[in-house]
N, C-alpha and C positions, 0 to 999 in steps of 0.2 A: 505095374503096381507091385509093391513088395509088402508082405505083412508077416508078422511073427508074434506069437504068444509065448512068453517065457516068464516063469515065476509070478503068475497072476497079473501080468502087464502085457497089453497088446499094442504094437506099434505098426502103423500103416504109412507107407510112403507112396507118393504119386507125383506126377508133374502135370501142370496145367499151363495153357497159354493164355496170357492176359495182355491185351494191347501189344501183341507181337513179341512179348517177352516170355521166356520159360520160367515158371514159378514152381519151386519145390514145395510140396505140401506134406506135412507130417501130422498125423493124428494119433493120439495116445489115449488108451483106455487103461485106467489104473484103479487101485483100491476097490477092486471088484468084490462085491458080496452078493448074497441072494436078493438084497433089496436096494442096492445102490452101487454107483460107480462114478469115478471122475472122468471127464473128457476134456482134452486140450487139443487145440489145433494151432499150428504155426506155419507161417509162410517164409520162404527165403527166395530172393531174386539173384543171389550170388553163389548158388550151388551149395548152400548150407553153411557158409562162413559166418553169416549173421542170420539170426532167427527173429521173427516178429510174431509174438503171440497175438492172435486176433480173436480167439474164442476160448473160454474156460468155463466149465460148468460142473456142478455136482448134481447128479440125477438120482432121485429117490422114487421108488415104486410106491404108489398110493393104493391102499387096499380098499 
């Protein structure tokens, strides 16, 4: 797994096996504030040439 935070953005990379295939996983945390952030997850089964976004959310803290 590789991760990096730079300029308020976190990127996490990993590989998973699914049905015998290696899948690249990228997760990004962005627009980070004290009360919210965006999260996006993408998969790639061709080493990152094409990316498929499969989850996107804006999370907000509830007081």
